[in-house]
C-alpha positions, 0 to 999 in steps of 0.5 A: 500500499502506498499513500499519496504525498498528502494522506502520507503527510496525515498519517504523520501528524500526531494525535494533537494536530488531528486534535485541534484540526477535529476542534476547527471543524466542530467549530465551523460546524457549530457555526452552522448548526446555529443558522440552518436547521435539520429538517428532517425527522430520521431517527438515526441520520445519515451522513455522507462525508465526502473525502477524509484526509485520515481515518482518525476523522471518521470517529469524530465525524460521528461524534461532532454530528451527533452532538449537534442533532442529538440523535444516532448518526450513521457515517458513510465516508466516500473518496476516491481512494481509500487505503489511507482509510483501511481498518475503518467501517463503511467506507466507500471508494467513490469519485464525488463527481459521480452521483452518491451511492446508498442515497439519500442522506440526511446531510453530506459533508465535504470538508475542502474537498472542491480544491482537489476537484478539476474546475470543471467538475466541481459543480458536479460535486456541489449538485451531487451533494444536493441531489443525494439529500432527503427532503430537509437534509442538508449539504456542507461544503466547508471552504478555506479562503485560499480555495477561492481567493483570485490568487490561489496558487496551493491547488484548484481555485474554486469560483464561489461566486459562479457556483452561487449563482448557479444555485439562485438560478436553480432555485436551491435555498443556500447559505454562506456562513463565514467561518474562522478560515473561510465560508461554508456553504451549506444547501438545504433541500426544501420539504415540499409543501403539504398537498403537492406530489412530487413529480420524481 
């Protein structure tokens, strides 16, 4: 098993560094859940995590989301490579530019994922995260400022304002929530009004 340099760097991080990043994720999600409510009534919330830099995050994803939704959370982790996640449960090798497997989910969550995606496929990831939701579910995309700034040169730039225009034109409810290192884009899957029958 040969890990990519990115995942190898993560595997070398001491537990203290992982915990620091977990704390940052929790603070970001606290901001989200203070402004956006999950509107599903699932007894077990199904969470699709789109990409994970290190397998140690997996148990923390469950703990953090359970803290905010106050019910049991089932975590499914999707990643285009999975060698770095061996030994953990509910891991699926999957390219998130394609429709998400095992949908629907109550929550989809991507933490600084878009900067790793080719620019012509970033929108596919966003819309797939939305299409995989149950009615009342939420899709959460965390972006660091460097991911979408004009002078970004670390990875692939994310033209977030273009994607917001697409959300607006598609009538998708979204929230742009400031967080410590950038923004979190949250998409809300509308609950159909009573008496209306979905065509799907």
